[in-house]
Backbone bond lengths (Angstrom), bond angles and torsions (degrees), N, CA, C in turn:
res aa  C-N    CA-C-N  psi(-1)  N-CA   C-N-CA  omega(-1)  CA-C   N-CA-C  phi
1 M - - - 1.468 - - 1.539 113.53 -
2 D 1.419 109.66 127.18 1.377 113.92 173.46 1.550 112.58 -75.24
3 R 1.414 108.59 169.53 1.493 115.57 -176.19 1.474 111.77 -63.09
4 L 1.378 116.76 -37.35 1.429 115.81 -178.69 1.585 117.45 -69.02
5 H 1.257 115.18 -39.05 1.499 121.51 165.86 1.454 114.83 -55.33
6 F 1.323 112.76 -51.64 1.473 109.81 176.17 1.488 119.79 -59.90
7 H 1.203 112.22 -32.67 1.534 119.03 -178.36 1.539 104.63 -68.27
8 H 1.367 125.53 -46.20 1.345 125.70 -179.56 1.592 112.91 -67.35
9 L 1.262 117.04 -36.40 1.497 120.65 173.60 1.417 114.65 -67.49
10 F 1.352 112.84 -35.78 1.530 117.14 177.98 1.582 109.02 -65.95
11 R 1.320 116.95 -42.68 1.430 125.15 -173.36 1.589 109.32 -68.73
12 S 1.253 115.98 -39.76 1.482 123.76 -178.27 1.641 108.52 -66.14
13 R 1.355 108.45 -47.92 1.446 116.52 -178.28 1.608 112.61 -66.71
14 W 1.358 112.57 -32.93 1.314 120.26 175.99 1.523 115.63 -68.81
15 R 1.312 115.30 -33.55 1.461 124.78 174.53 1.504 108.37 -67.22
16 V 1.327 119.39 -45.12 1.476 119.27 173.52 1.466 116.13 -57.42
17 L 1.280 112.49 -47.93 1.519 117.02 178.72 1.478 112.39 -59.15
18 M 1.407 116.73 -46.14 1.428 118.37 -179.36 1.589 114.33 -65.18
19 T 1.353 110.63 -36.27 1.520 119.49 172.32 1.608 111.88 -51.88
20 I 1.338 108.21 -51.15 1.583 119.91 175.78 1.469 109.16 -54.09
21 A 1.360 113.21 -53.65 1.398 117.50 -170.80 1.572 111.54 -64.46
22 W 1.370 112.17 -41.73 1.496 116.65 -175.73 1.586 104.95 -69.51
23 S 1.224 124.60 -41.57 1.357 129.46 174.43 1.509 112.10 -49.08
24 S 1.363 114.72 -52.58 1.404 128.07 -177.12 1.659 107.35 -62.79
25 A 1.252 110.44 -46.68 1.570 115.63 177.65 1.485 110.75 -64.82
26 S 1.296 119.77 -38.46 1.546 116.30 177.63 1.417 110.23 -74.19
27 Y 1.375 122.89 -25.42 1.482 120.21 171.42 1.533 111.11 -65.99
28 L 1.248 117.18 -45.32 1.509 121.23 179.59 1.461 108.90 -59.52
29 C 1.361 116.52 -39.13 1.437 113.15 -176.28 1.418 116.46 -69.40
30 I 1.387 113.54 -29.86 1.482 118.22 176.56 1.394 106.48 -74.35
31 N 1.170 130.03 -39.94 1.488 133.84 -161.82 1.492 114.91 -106.95
32 C 1.457 117.06 -0.30 1.462 122.05 -174.67 1.512 106.02 -125.77
33 Y 1.332 113.90 133.03 1.521 120.14 173.76 1.471 108.61 -106.18
34 I 1.350 122.73 130.37 1.452 130.56 -177.56 1.478 110.89 -103.83
35 C 1.236 120.30 113.21 1.595 115.77 177.77 1.553 113.20 -55.89
36 V 1.339 112.77 129.66 1.476 118.45 -175.21 1.561 109.14 -70.25
37 N 1.322 123.44 -16.81 1.353 121.98 174.02 1.461 119.43 -94.33
38 C 1.310 118.69 -46.85 1.510 116.69 -174.98 1.501 113.25 -115.38
39 G 1.403 117.83 0.33 1.375 119.65 176.05 1.644 117.60 82.40
40 K 1.285 110.27 -1.53 1.434 117.16 179.17 1.496 113.77 -62.80
41 A 1.452 124.57 134.07 1.319 123.48 -175.44 1.627 113.91 -103.40
42 S 1.334 110.98 147.28 1.429 117.60 178.25 1.534 104.43 -121.09
43 H 1.358 116.89 122.91 1.433 127.00 -176.46 1.519 114.09 -90.31
44 T 1.282 114.68 8.00 1.553 120.15 173.47 1.530 112.54 -94.86
45 S 1.311 113.93 151.08 1.507 114.19 171.39 1.600 110.56 -138.12
46 P 1.365 116.72 115.56 1.564 120.92 7.84 1.409 113.74 -78.09
47 A 1.331 117.46 165.54 1.473 120.60 -178.02 1.514 107.83 -68.50
48 S 1.285 112.30 123.35 1.605 119.78 179.28 1.390 107.82 -156.48
49 P 1.400 121.30 141.78 1.480 121.71 -8.67 1.614 106.63 -72.64
50 G 1.326 106.32 164.49 1.489 116.97 -179.16 1.479 112.51 143.14
51 Y 1.214 116.90 174.35 1.511 119.75 177.89 1.499 111.51 -101.23
52 L 1.485 113.30 127.03 1.370 118.35 176.29 1.447 104.51 -121.54
53 G 1.377 118.89 112.68 1.403 120.06 178.81 1.521 113.37 -148.86
54 R 1.230 120.48 -158.36 1.467 128.69 -176.19 1.556 110.67 -99.07
55 G 1.332 112.76 135.39 1.535 115.37 172.96 1.441 109.48 -91.47
56 P 1.320 114.31 -174.11 1.516 123.09 -173.81 1.589 110.27 -61.66
57 L 1.275 116.62 -29.31 1.462 119.59 -178.44 1.536 113.41 -104.50
58 S 1.299 112.88 15.70 1.552 123.56 172.13 1.527 110.57 79.36
59 E 1.273 116.71 10.67 1.474 118.35 176.79 1.528 111.40 -81.28
60 E 1.268 119.16 156.22 1.501 119.92 179.98 1.485 105.61 -76.12
61 V 1.420 115.60 128.95 1.400 115.76 172.61 1.592 109.02 -126.48
62 W 1.250 114.11 160.91 1.512 122.25 -178.36 1.498 110.98 -131.01
63 R 1.352 115.74 136.68 1.381 120.81 172.48 1.564 111.82 -121.58
64 C 1.228 122.80 136.22 1.416 123.60 179.67 1.571 108.42 -70.15
65 L 1.419 117.13 173.69 1.439 113.86 -173.24 1.539 115.86 -62.05
66 D 1.353 118.42 -43.02 1.427 115.60 -177.91 1.485 111.57 -71.51
67 C 1.255 120.58 -36.15 1.525 118.61 173.77 1.482 113.59 -67.97
68 W 1.244 116.69 -30.11 1.541 120.62 178.99 1.689 106.95 -64.39
69 V 1.342 116.94 -46.07 1.422 118.58 175.63 1.537 109.84 -68.51
70 D 1.336 120.18 -41.78 1.424 117.92 178.10 1.563 113.70 -63.23
71 F 1.324 113.31 -31.44 1.476 115.94 179.20 1.583 110.88 -59.22
72 Y 1.419 117.94 -41.73 1.390 117.08 179.28 1.511 114.72 -84.36
73 A 1.295 114.76 -24.32 1.531 124.45 -176.77 1.482 111.80 -77.18
74 R 1.386 125.93 -5.45 1.411 129.96 -177.07 1.508 110.04 -41.60
75 G 1.312 116.87 121.16 1.477 117.75 174.48 1.491 114.84 99.42
76 L 1.372 121.22 -21.74 1.422 124.30 -175.59 1.543 113.71 -55.68
77 N 1.370 111.65 -40.49 1.434 113.60 -172.07 1.657 113.95 -76.37
78 V 1.286 111.96 -26.44 1.392 115.78 -178.72 1.558 117.63 -106.58
79 A 1.286 114.60 -7.51 1.475 121.93 -179.93 1.568 113.93 -57.09
80 T 1.414 111.67 -39.32 1.451 115.23 -173.16 1.507 113.33 -69.88
81 A 1.322 113.05 -9.72 1.483 116.56 176.69 1.539 108.79 -57.55
82 R 1.270 119.31 -26.43 1.482 126.87 -178.04 1.592 109.97 -77.04
83 R 1.348 112.66 0.19 1.516 121.63 178.95 1.627 111.63 67.72
84 A 1.267 113.73 27.72 1.493 115.00 174.10 1.525 103.20 -82.52
85 R 1.341 109.06 140.66 1.582 116.95 -179.78 1.464 112.72 -100.67
86 I 1.362 119.19 -18.29 1.446 120.51 -167.79 1.504 106.55 -126.26
87 L 1.305 118.78 142.64 1.479 130.11 170.64 1.470 107.66 -132.36
88 T 1.445 114.87 139.46 1.420 124.91 169.93 1.555 105.73 -110.35
89 L 1.275 113.65 130.93 1.441 123.28 174.63 1.472 110.81 -108.71
90 G 1.400 126.15 122.73 1.422 118.11 -176.79 1.621 103.65 -161.14
91 P 1.320 111.58 -168.30 1.392 115.43 -174.81 1.539 109.25 -84.67
92 S 1.321 122.45 -149.80 1.375 126.03 -175.23 1.452 119.74 -60.21
93 H 1.360 115.92 -11.36 1.461 125.28 -177.40 1.559 104.77 -64.13
94 F 1.155 118.34 -15.38 1.582 120.84 -172.80 1.608 108.69 -117.29
95 E 1.263 117.95 16.17 1.463 122.84 174.48 1.444 109.67 -87.78
96 R 1.336 115.46 158.93 1.526 125.75 178.28 1.566 107.83 -47.70
97 K 1.232 116.56 -54.27 1.476 126.02 -166.01 1.528 106.54 -65.87
98 A 1.264 120.83 -32.91 1.470 122.29 178.40 1.564 111.41 -74.81
99 L 1.301 115.69 -46.23 1.370 117.77 175.86 1.581 116.61 -63.32
100 R 1.384 114.57 -31.89 1.499 121.73 178.85 1.513 104.91 -71.35
101 A 1.418 120.17 -43.35 1.395 121.92 178.60 1.525 116.15 -58.38
102 A 1.371 113.39 -31.31 1.543 118.35 177.50 1.482 109.39 -84.02
103 G 1.279 122.50 -10.70 1.438 123.77 -177.21 1.562 111.83 76.83
104 L 1.363 115.16 27.03 1.423 119.14 177.70 1.491 114.52 -89.73
105 P 1.298 119.92 123.79 1.389 125.46 -176.16 1.592 106.06 -70.64
106 F 1.346 117.92 137.81 1.490 117.22 179.05 1.590 104.58 -153.11
107 T 1.301 113.25 169.32 1.440 123.50 -175.27 1.488 110.66 -124.53
108 E 1.413 114.89 127.79 1.527 122.72 171.36 1.538 105.90 -60.84
109 V 1.347 118.45 124.71 1.400 119.73 173.25 1.601 107.59 -92.62
110 T 1.295 112.32 -80.47 1.442 120.25 173.60 1.523 107.28 -162.90
111 G 1.386 112.69 154.57 1.522 115.90 -176.47 1.555 115.19 56.42
112 N 1.174 113.02 -123.47 1.510 118.82 177.23 1.519 115.38 -100.55
113 I 1.278 115.42 5.04 1.526 122.40 -175.59 1.499 110.96 -85.89
114 L 1.339 118.38 123.57 1.419 127.51 175.73 1.584 108.47 -106.01
115 E 1.327 113.70 159.30 1.493 119.19 178.17 1.434 107.39 -126.31
116 M 1.333 116.02 130.92 1.406 128.38 178.54 1.567 104.81 -112.02
117 E 1.368 115.62 129.65 1.497 116.03 178.29 1.445 108.63 -86.58
118 S 1.415 118.68 139.65 1.379 116.75 174.32 1.439 111.68 -102.87
119 S 1.390 116.43 -178.80 1.437 122.37 -176.91 1.562 109.36 -76.98
120 S 1.303 117.10 -17.83 1.434 117.90 176.18 1.536 112.19 -95.05
121 Y 1.390 113.55 3.37 1.481 118.63 -178.39 1.464 115.14 71.73
122 Q 1.296 115.98 17.01 1.542 120.89 175.70 1.461 105.49 -85.41
123 E 1.339 114.28 130.82 1.522 118.30 178.05 1.480 111.71 -74.51
124 Q 1.318 116.08 126.36 1.454 124.68 -175.83 1.482 109.69 -121.43
125 H 1.379 112.75 112.79 1.449 120.28 -178.26 1.622 112.44 -89.97
126 L 1.193 110.08 141.71 1.618 115.59 -178.05 1.629 104.98 -125.74
127 L 1.282 108.86 144.87 1.504 121.45 170.69 1.447 110.80 -135.61
128 G 1.395 113.75 113.87 1.500 116.65 178.47 1.428 112.66 -108.92
129 V 1.344 120.40 137.13 1.417 127.04 176.77 1.574 105.37 -128.00
130 P 1.347 114.50 115.32 1.517 114.85 -174.90 1.408 112.66 -63.52
131 S 1.418 114.11 134.49 1.485 125.62 175.67 1.471 110.63 55.18
132 L 1.314 123.13 44.02 1.402 130.50 -176.34 1.519 103.86 -76.13
133 P 1.398 118.91 109.18 1.483 118.95 178.10 1.610 113.38 -66.99
134 V 1.150 114.50 152.35 1.616 120.05 178.56 1.419 106.39 -60.42
135 Y 1.313 120.27 -49.50 1.491 126.80 -168.43 1.540 114.20 -95.31
136 N 1.327 118.56 32.39 1.356 122.57 176.41 1.454 112.25 -105.16
137 Q 1.383 116.34 146.43 1.458 124.84 -171.52 1.553 106.18 -64.76
138 I 1.369 119.63 -30.77 1.465 122.91 176.86 1.530 111.32 -59.26
139 T 1.372 113.95 -43.06 1.417 115.67 177.62 1.535 115.86 -61.60
140 L 1.333 114.82 -40.20 1.500 124.26 -179.40 1.489 106.69 -66.49
141 H 1.288 122.85 -44.09 1.515 128.29 -172.74 1.540 105.97 -69.70
142 L 1.395 117.36 -45.44 1.370 116.94 -174.70 1.493 108.15 -70.63
143 L 1.295 126.56 -35.18 1.343 125.82 -178.95 1.554 110.00 -70.09
144 R 1.324 118.44 -35.44 1.399 118.92 173.42 1.521 117.05 -62.85
145 R 1.357 114.92 -41.86 1.422 121.71 -179.92 1.574 103.93 -66.55
146 A 1.239 121.79 -51.38 1.473 122.70 -177.83 1.503 111.82 -55.67
147 Y 1.404 113.86 -44.03 1.435 117.79 -178.55 1.483 115.23 -58.77
148 K 1.338 115.67 -25.20 1.509 117.93 -173.19 1.456 108.62 -83.23
149 V 1.410 120.22 -20.89 1.468 122.96 -177.07 1.441 120.65 -117.81
150 Y 1.297 116.25 -7.80 1.427 120.56 171.11 1.502 118.26 -108.82
151 D 1.308 121.74 146.62 1.486 118.00 175.19 1.544 110.28 -64.96
152 Q 1.338 114.24 -38.28 1.465 115.93 -171.31 1.587 107.73 -134.44
153 V 1.314 117.63 130.31 1.411 121.04 -179.18 1.541 102.16 -120.84
154 V 1.464 115.41 130.23 1.411 119.27 175.85 1.659 102.25 -113.50
155 W 1.322 111.47 130.50 1.492 112.23 176.37 1.661 107.47 -108.97
156 C 1.301 109.66 116.08 1.421 113.89 173.73 1.478 113.09 -82.91
157 V 1.297 120.26 94.91 1.362 131.49 -167.59 1.660 110.04 -61.23
158 S 1.287 115.54 126.38 1.425 119.59 -172.02 1.577 113.62 -76.71
159 N 1.283 115.35 171.77 1.412 129.61 167.62 1.512 108.08 -42.05
160 W 1.409 119.36 119.43 1.416 116.97 173.17 1.564 119.14 -47.35
161 F 1.294 114.08 -33.88 1.489 125.22 -173.45 1.654 112.87 -75.14
162 F 1.258 115.63 -11.97 1.510 121.48 -176.49 1.455 106.27 -61.91
163 G 1.379 123.66 125.81 1.454 125.60 -179.21 1.446 119.77 76.24
164 N 1.460 113.98 18.56 1.411 118.70 -178.39 1.497 119.64 -63.69
165 K 1.408 108.89 -7.82 1.502 117.06 174.75 1.630 108.44 -56.63
166 D 1.250 113.38 -27.78 1.578 120.76 -169.45 1.608 106.70 -90.30
167 I 1.265 118.17 17.63 1.519 117.09 -171.36 1.569 110.20 -61.59
168 E 1.279 114.95 -36.37 1.552 115.86 -177.45 1.600 111.53 -73.49
169 R 1.327 112.57 -28.71 1.495 115.16 172.03 1.476 111.22 -70.15
170 L 1.332 123.39 -33.39 1.396 127.72 170.46 1.505 111.75 -63.69
171 R 1.395 114.75 -47.84 1.447 117.26 179.25 1.509 115.85 -56.90
172 A 1.335 111.07 -40.26 1.488 116.77 -176.13 1.623 112.35 -72.10
173 L 1.273 115.33 -17.08 1.472 117.68 174.76 1.509 115.34 -66.99
174 G 1.446 116.10 -34.14 1.370 119.33 179.79 1.567 109.62 76.31
175 K 1.314 111.99 -171.15 1.507 117.84 -175.06 1.453 111.84 -102.35
176 G 1.277 121.17 -0.10 1.393 122.75 179.58 1.528 118.82 -90.03
177 T 1.305 115.40 -0.40 1.539 120.97 -176.87 1.469 107.02 -82.09
178 S 1.449 114.54 134.73 1.456 117.80 173.21 1.429 113.57 -135.33
179 E 1.436 113.31 -9.61 1.507 117.79 -179.97 1.497 107.70 -77.96
180 A 1.383 114.25 150.12 1.549 120.47 -173.28 1.528 106.84 -71.21
181 E 1.343 118.59 -30.29 1.434 120.09 -179.80 1.413 110.36 -66.64
182 D 1.361 120.87 -19.41 1.523 120.37 -179.51 1.500 108.54 -105.95
183 L 1.251 125.91 -32.28 1.416 127.63 -177.22 1.372 109.25 -71.12
184 F 1.365 122.34 -41.79 1.482 126.25 179.22 1.532 110.85 -103.51
185 L 1.338 112.49 128.16 1.430 121.15 -174.87 1.458 112.62 -88.31
186 W 1.370 113.91 148.05 1.467 120.39 163.00 1.523 101.99 -89.61
187 S 1.251 115.60 109.99 1.470 119.59 175.43 1.502 114.16 -156.94
188 D 1.278 116.58 141.19 1.535 118.78 172.90 1.422 117.67 -52.23
189 F 1.368 118.59 147.69 1.418 119.89 169.00 1.555 107.87 -149.58
190 C 1.300 117.94 158.89 1.364 117.26 -175.97 1.607 107.93 -161.45
191 A 1.182 121.71 160.91 1.579 123.44 -179.55 1.543 106.69 -54.95
192 G 1.251 111.48 136.68 1.478 118.06 -178.87 1.544 112.92 80.00
193 N 1.435 122.35 24.98 1.342 120.29 -171.48 1.532 114.75 -90.85
194 V 1.341 117.55 17.39 1.481 118.34 174.88 1.550 108.57 -87.21
195 Q 1.294 119.93 123.57 1.471 123.02 174.89 1.580 112.48 -95.31
196 R 1.220 113.45 99.89 1.469 124.52 -174.36 1.512 115.09 -41.76
197 Q 1.407 111.10 -41.07 1.474 115.85 -171.52 1.589 111.58 -73.41
198 L 1.383 113.38 -6.07 1.431 119.85 177.51 1.513 114.09 -99.49
199 I 1.407 115.04 1.35 1.453 116.87 177.87 1.487 110.03 -90.71
200 T 1.331 115.05 99.18 1.412 125.85 -175.68 1.515 103.75 -130.54
201 P 1.350 116.24 158.13 1.535 118.40 178.36 1.505 114.07 -54.70
202 E 1.418 113.84 -40.33 1.565 115.51 -175.15 1.562 105.48 -73.56
203 N 1.278 119.19 -41.07 1.476 116.98 179.21 1.498 114.40 -63.01
204 T 1.356 116.39 -42.23 1.493 121.96 176.89 1.375 113.15 -58.86
205 E 1.337 119.10 -45.18 1.471 121.81 177.21 1.525 111.72 -59.12
206 L 1.319 117.83 -40.86 1.462 117.50 173.64 1.432 115.36 -66.79
207 L 1.382 119.96 -36.44 1.471 120.02 177.97 1.421 110.16 -66.24
208 V 1.306 122.01 -45.48 1.501 123.13 -179.63 1.435 109.34 -63.72
209 E 1.313 124.24 -44.17 1.396 127.23 -175.59 1.543 109.42 -64.70
210 H 1.417 114.56 -44.74 1.535 119.24 -178.61 1.541 109.68 -67.22
211 S 1.381 118.22 -39.40 1.360 122.93 179.52 1.500 114.30 -64.93
212 V 1.335 117.20 -33.84 1.449 123.98 -176.95 1.579 101.70 -72.85
213 R 1.243 120.06 -37.26 1.593 118.24 179.56 1.481 107.11 -69.97
214 C 1.286 120.56 -31.96 1.517 118.12 -178.58 1.470 105.35 -69.02
215 I 1.396 118.46 -46.74 1.518 119.62 -173.29 1.642 105.11 -64.71
216 D 1.327 117.41 -40.54 1.390 115.19 175.55 1.491 117.59 -55.37
217 F 1.386 112.52 -37.98 1.536 123.33 179.70 1.470 106.05 -65.10
218 I 1.372 123.04 -46.66 1.450 126.33 -178.48 1.447 109.48 -60.76
219 L 1.264 118.65 -49.91 1.563 120.78 -175.50 1.496 110.90 -66.93
220 D 1.383 120.52 -35.09 1.414 122.54 169.56 1.420 115.94 -56.91
221 E 1.329 117.45 -46.75 1.471 127.22 -178.95 1.488 111.11 -72.65
222 M 1.333 116.91 -45.74 1.427 126.29 -169.37 1.576 111.56 -123.60
223 P 1.333 120.60 62.63 1.478 124.06 -171.02 1.590 113.50 -54.01
224 R 1.310 120.88 -22.85 1.477 112.32 -176.73 1.493 109.55 -82.67
225 T 1.276 118.88 -2.20 1.451 120.10 -175.95 1.609 108.97 -65.93
226 K 1.405 116.30 136.36 1.382 125.05 179.29 1.568 103.27 -106.22
227 L 1.377 115.01 150.85 1.500 122.69 -174.85 1.563 104.12 -117.86
228 L 1.356 112.88 135.67 1.413 125.15 174.40 1.569 109.40 -119.81
229 F 1.298 121.66 104.57 1.518 118.13 -175.45 1.580 109.00 -99.88
230 W 1.402 112.39 66.45 1.445 119.79 -178.44 1.483 113.40 -68.08
231 C 1.334 114.07 -46.47 1.493 120.77 -179.88 1.616 110.27 -64.38
232 L 1.322 116.99 -32.85 1.342 115.45 -179.26 1.548 110.54 -78.78
233 A 1.404 116.52 -30.85 1.484 113.41 176.19 1.421 114.28 -65.83
234 K 1.389 117.38 -29.76 1.461 120.88 176.70 1.529 110.49 -62.71
235 R 1.370 116.18 -40.11 1.402 116.48 -177.08 1.521 113.34 -83.39
236 S 1.262 117.45 -19.42 1.455 123.51 174.82 1.496 114.03 -81.94
237 F 1.337 116.00 -33.51 1.479 120.45 -174.14 1.510 114.34 -120.87
238 N 1.385 109.19 27.03 1.496 118.01 179.22 1.635 109.58 -57.53
239 R 1.409 112.86 133.47 1.456 111.83 -173.43 1.625 114.85 -67.42
240 Q 1.364 112.61 -13.06 1.486 117.16 173.05 1.603 108.33 -85.81
241 G 1.185 118.66 -1.62 1.462 124.02 -179.73 1.503 111.60 114.34
242 P 1.334 117.87 153.02 1.461 122.20 -173.09 1.521 110.26 -62.93
243 S 1.305 115.52 156.60 1.510 123.72 179.57 1.563 109.07 -57.91
244 K 1.254 115.46 125.88 1.524 117.83 172.64 1.508 114.64 -85.39
245 Q 1.408 112.10 -3.29 1.482 117.38 -174.39 1.475 105.39 -91.25
246 I 1.318 124.69 -17.46 1.504 126.32 -172.02 1.590 106.05 -102.74
247 P 1.239 124.29 127.34 1.335 126.86 175.07 1.546 113.22 -65.00
248 V 1.383 117.88 156.18 1.472 113.01 -173.34 1.478 113.47 -63.98
249 H 1.328 115.56 -28.35 1.474 115.50 -178.18 1.520 114.22 -77.48
250 G 1.348 113.48 0.12 1.485 122.06 176.12 1.543 113.09 -110.75
251 Q 1.371 117.88 6.00 1.409 120.76 -177.03 1.544 108.63 -91.93
252 Y 1.405 111.62 177.56 1.474 122.09 -173.72 1.517 111.27 -51.40
253 E 1.289 122.20 -54.89 1.470 126.62 -169.91 1.535 109.49 -64.92
254 A 1.340 113.56 -40.94 1.467 115.69 175.77 1.458 113.84 -57.07
255 M 1.401 115.94 -46.09 1.482 120.07 179.27 1.554 112.80 -64.23
256 I 1.319 117.46 -37.34 1.523 120.62 -179.38 1.551 107.64 -67.26
257 N 1.335 112.77 -38.98 1.552 114.38 178.34 1.545 108.85 -62.72
258 R 1.335 114.78 -46.55 1.492 121.21 -169.88 1.540 107.34 -68.08
259 Y 1.305 120.59 -40.79 1.432 122.77 -169.04 1.614 108.95 -117.01
260 Q 1.339 119.32 34.48 1.379 124.00 -170.85 1.515 113.83 -61.40
261 D 1.311 120.18 -22.55 1.463 118.06 172.02 1.418 115.24 -82.85
262 H 1.337 121.66 -1.87 1.467 123.13 -176.92 1.559 108.62 -127.35
263 C 1.304 118.34 -4.29 1.405 112.46 -177.44 1.446 117.87 -96.07
264 L 1.435 117.88 146.65 1.390 130.13 171.95 1.544 100.81 -92.77
265 D 1.377 115.54 112.38 1.495 118.70 -173.61 1.479 111.61 -94.25
266 I 1.283 120.58 116.77 1.366 130.35 179.10 1.507 109.74 -58.80
267 L 1.352 116.48 -36.06 1.441 119.86 -173.24 1.594 113.63 -74.78
268 K 1.302 111.82 1.21 1.513 117.57 168.64 1.467 112.30 -70.03
269 Y 1.280 116.77 -24.17 1.489 119.36 -177.17 1.589 112.02 -118.47
270 H 1.320 116.20 -10.79 1.518 117.23 -169.91 1.562 102.18 -145.88
271 S 1.414 110.25 149.46 1.455 119.84 170.76 1.510 109.67 -80.00
272 K 1.289 118.58 166.40 1.446 122.67 171.23 1.519 112.16 -57.80
273 E 1.382 112.96 -36.61 1.416 118.40 -174.78 1.509 113.33 -74.78
274 S 1.418 115.23 -34.83 1.464 117.37 -172.44 1.476 110.91 -94.85
275 F 1.305 125.40 -12.83 1.439 124.17 -171.56 1.407 113.00 -65.16
276 D 1.320 123.28 -46.61 1.369 125.23 -179.87 1.600 111.68 -64.85
277 R 1.313 117.15 -46.63 1.501 123.43 -178.67 1.458 109.60 -62.16
278 I 1.339 123.92 -41.11 1.351 128.42 -169.57 1.489 113.20 -89.23
279 C 1.400 115.58 -39.75 1.469 119.36 -167.30 1.474 117.35 -105.51
280 C 1.415 117.16 -9.96 1.491 119.46 -176.62 1.433 109.91 -113.79
281 Q 1.383 120.86 133.83 1.381 123.47 172.65 1.477 121.81 -90.19
282 D 1.381 114.77 -11.90 1.429 119.20 -176.10 1.556 111.30 -159.87
283 R 1.240 114.08 179.89 1.585 119.37 -171.12 1.578 108.90 -68.18
284 S 1.426 117.74 -24.89 1.391 113.48 174.94 1.552 115.79 -85.28
285 G 1.349 115.46 2.05 1.452 117.27 177.06 1.459 117.93 82.03
286 H 1.302 116.41 16.54 1.442 119.38 173.65 1.470 111.33 -60.70
287 P 1.388 117.82 127.95 1.425 116.78 -171.96 1.563 116.86 -66.93
288 T 1.323 112.42 150.83 1.398 122.33 171.39 1.610 105.77 -82.33
289 I 1.258 120.15 175.60 1.426 123.78 175.30 1.531 114.37 -55.63
290 E 1.362 109.84 -37.68 1.452 119.79 173.67 1.568 112.54 -66.84
291 G 1.334 109.38 -38.28 1.407 113.12 176.64 1.546 113.74 -63.19
292 Y 1.389 115.33 -48.11 1.527 114.51 175.51 1.565 113.95 -66.42
293 Q 1.302 117.58 -27.82 1.493 113.77 170.51 1.514 114.91 -66.70
294 T 1.407 115.84 -33.82 1.438 116.41 172.79 1.557 113.12 -62.92
295 I 1.327 115.02 -41.35 1.485 123.55 -178.97 1.476 105.05 -63.35
296 S 1.296 123.36 -42.45 1.400 128.50 -171.70 1.543 105.31 -65.06
297 Q 1.415 116.78 -45.69 1.382 121.53 -178.64 1.536 109.90 -60.66
298 L 1.266 119.12 -40.79 1.461 126.52 178.47 1.527 112.29 -66.38
299 L 1.411 115.01 -38.93 1.441 116.48 171.08 1.483 116.42 -66.05
300 D 1.282 115.32 -38.70 1.579 117.24 172.96 1.502 112.49 -52.73
301 E 1.388 115.85 -42.66 1.367 120.10 179.38 1.613 114.15 -69.61
302 A 1.303 110.20 -37.49 1.574 113.06 174.55 1.489 114.75 -68.78
303 G 1.352 119.86 -31.39 1.431 119.49 179.54 1.439 115.75 -89.62
């Protein structure tokens, strides 16, 4: 074979190989998610478990389980260097935009941790995760991490309905599940993650029942944890009347009675009639500045 024939043969075979390689690469791109933080790959579609959401430029991004937890936990390990003893974990009520909307002064600590100054000058740290479901693995892992580094952790228990898209997964678990890996789900969540068509008496009963099991699990494992049922107070003491979607045994006073040794009781400072009017700035129950002052008083007592 002369050099010219060899050259043509080599080029044709090279094109075939490159076509195969390109096709394979395209297939992997379609069926493989790469963690935007650590580069770990998931070969399932959709990528699960893990977080699949939108990045800053609206492209679809994926984080593996460990990086998903790390993403929300930014700052937890170093925040206590500021000598804060207490941290509150909750939904969007403790995000920057909610504090700004109420006109509440706060300090950036590090990562996602904010600091609210109390009347007793005790540093109170806050960590808000929008629409954080009670029964999500992110909730469990963040509480565990916080519990290791803070003297006192307060869990502002979210709306029962957050993450209700997973109702069939919860139903499939049944009542025999007691392990954390089963009680708490690895599942995406985002702001506005309540699906109204799934709010039925049967589903709500299951959500309340399963959420209570998760709270029981947290208190058994982390007994110093305090509970703040702010979202539930909003729905139980709404000025338009209490929520008809939540059964009596899932409303605020029932939870206070069940967890009386662990609860920070809003009714210590407000009546049922005045709470919503004074402490809530919108339908979601985001606190007014008076509401945050009430929370601060309760945190002072907890710490």
